[in-house]
N, C-alpha and C positions, 0 to 999 in steps of 0.2 A: 618610223619611230613609234615604239610602244610605251605608253605611259605606265609607270609603276603604281600599284595601289598605295593610297595615302595612309590607310590604316592597316597595320598587320593583323591577320586573322587571329582571333582570340583562341588560343589553344588551352586545353586543360590537361592536368595530370592527376593521377589518383593515388592516394595513400591509404594503406590499411594498417590499423593498429588493433591488436588483440590483447586482452587482459582478462583476469578473473576477479571476481568480487565475492568474498565469503559472506553468506547471510546467517543470521541468527535463527530466522524463521525457516521452517521446512520449505523446500523449493516448490512443492505444489500449492501450498497455502499462499506463498508470496505470488506465484504465477496468477492464481485466481483473483487475488486482491489487486494486483497491479494492472490486470487487463480488464477490470470491471468497467472502466471508462476509456475513451479513446484519447482525450486531450489531457496532458499533464503540464503544469506550469512549474518552472524552476522555482526552488524554495529561496533563491538567492536573488532573483531578478523578476520584475514584473512581466506579464505575459507578452507585451509587445517587444521585449528585449530578448527573451529566451522562452521557448515552449517546445514540448515533445508531442509528436502526433503518431499513434500507433496505426501503421498502414495494414498490417495483417498479423494474425496469430495462427499458430498450428498447434492444436491441443495435443495431437498424437505425438508429434515430434518435440513438443514443448519448446517452441520458439516464437519470439516476438520480433517483428521488424518495425523500426520507427524511423521517422524523418524529424530532423531538428530544424526549427524555424526561429525568426526573430532578428532584431537589429544586430545582435551579436554574431549572427551568421550572415553578414553583409554580402549580398549578391555581387558586390564589386570585387570580392575576393573569392567567395565560395560559389560553386555551381550547385552542389548537393552535399548534405552530410546525412549518412544513413547509419543507423545502429541496428545490429542483430543481436538479441539476447538469447542464449541457449540454456535452458534450465536442465539440471540432471534428472534423468528419469529412473534411475535405480537407486543410488545413494542419495536420499533427499537432503542430506546435509553437506553434499559436495558443493564446491563453489560454482557460481553462475559464470559462464563464459560470455563475454562481451566482445563483439568485433565491430569496430568503427571503420566505415569506408568514407573517405573525404575526397571529393573531387574539387579541385581549386585551379585557378587560372595561373598558368606557368609564368606569365610575365610579371606578376606581382611579387613584391619583396617577400622572400622566404621567411625571414625573421618574423614579420607581421603575421604571416599565415600560421607559422608554429605557435605563436603566442595566442592567436585567436582560437586555434584548434585545441590547444591544451586547456585554456580557460573553459571552453565548451564541455569538453570531456570531464573536467574536474567538477563542473556544476552538475552534470548527469550523474556522476558517481555519488556526490553528496545527496542528490535527490533520491537515488536507490537506497542509500544507507539510511536516510530519514524515514522513508516508507517502511523499511525493515524494522527499524527501531520502534516505530509506532505500532506496527503489527505485533511484534514480539511482546511489547509491553501490555497490549490489550488481551492477548490470547495465551501468554506463556508466563506472565508475571502477575502475582497478586489476583489470580482468577480462580481460587477455590477456597472452600471452607469445610471444616469437619463439624457435622452436626451430631449431637448426643442422642438423636432420635432414630428409630429404625427407618429404612428408606421409604417405605410406603407411607408411613405416617407423616414423615417429613415432607414428602412430595405433595400429599393432599393438603396438608397445612399451608404450604407455600402457594399452591393454586388458589385456595380460599383467600389468602392474604392479598393476592394479586387482584382477585375479583373486586375486593373492597377498596382497592387503591385508586387514587386519582392521578397518580404519576406514571403508572405502567398499564399496558393493555396486552392481554394474552391473544397471541396470534395463532399458535398451534399448541396442542398437548397430546401426549401419548401416555396414557395411564399404565400400559404394560411396560414400556421401556423407561418410564418415568423421566421423560424429557419434555420440555416446554420451551417455545420461543416467545419472547415478550418484546414489545416495543416500547421505548422510553419516550414519554410525552415531552414536547418542547418546553412545557411549563415546569418541568421537573427542576431545573437549574438553568442558570444563565449560560452554562457550557452547552446545554442541549440546543440553544438557538444557533450554535455554529454548525449543526448537522442538518442535512436534508433527510437523513434516515439513520437510525441507530437501533439495531436488533440485537438481542442477547439470547442465545440458546443455552439453557441450563439442563444438565443431566445429573441425576442423583443416583449413586450406586451404594449398595450395602457394604459394610465393613465389619470385621471381627464377628462373623456370624450373624450379621444384621442387628448387633447391638447398637451400632451407630452407622452413620453413612457419610459419604463424600460428595460434596456438592461442587460441581465444576462447570465452567461456562466459557463460551467463545462469543466473540462480538463482531458483527458486521457493521462497519461505520462508513457513511458517505458524507463527507464534509461539503459545506457550501462552497469552499474555496481552498486552493492549494498555495495561495500566496504566503509570504513570510509570516510567521507567527511566533507566539511564545513557545519555546522548546519544552516547557513543562505541560503544555496543553493536553496531550494524549495521556500522560502520567496521571494528571488530575482527573481526566475523564474515567481512567481505569479505577482510580480510587473512589470515584463517585459511584460507579456501578457496583463495586464491591460493598459500599456502604448500603445501597439500595437493596441488594440482595440479602445482606446480613439482617436487615430490619424485617425482611419478609419471612425469615426462618424462625421457627419456635426455639426458645432457649429455656433452659431449666433454672 
């Protein structure tokens, strides 16, 4: 007589879901910003509940592979949840393709699996949208000023104003290309205490036969935390940067 096993072997099944996410920011810019760090925390839940970990990146193929962890990806139901993000390489404004592969235990209730799976994907999508919105606000909204001075005169005056300032530090400058990178001190404003690093690269180009010039900048920001925050935080930071740069420019 042969005894039957008391516990049925836990089998798994695999589900794949593919969808697209349209970004406001250029794909290459978002790719570089998103992959600047390995760990991402959901904007809706604390780290112990839901977090995203970048396993690998391929700069040439423009792909990112991530694992999803946390209490909301309960090992009682899920074996692994993996995300592959494919960014467009030609048309930088094409949607990003996301493919989610979920391995879950076949014997568990399917309705609960679907609900947990859907909630996790929804949170990831919102996380991507928030990062994209923040990046677009920093680098494509309220990030330029027209000066009434010729480009070279404007650039030299800006550099001198920065040298005398206690709230910014010049990190690099190129007198030929009229571009400079400045770092904002944490004492600048209470908002700056929320960042580990905040760099702004300013480029000044002539306009109308160099009667005036165009001042434009991009920002590299590294926040101290990805936890839930005031949704106006990045917009207020962009406004603060705009105000600081305006004060450093000469005006007639």
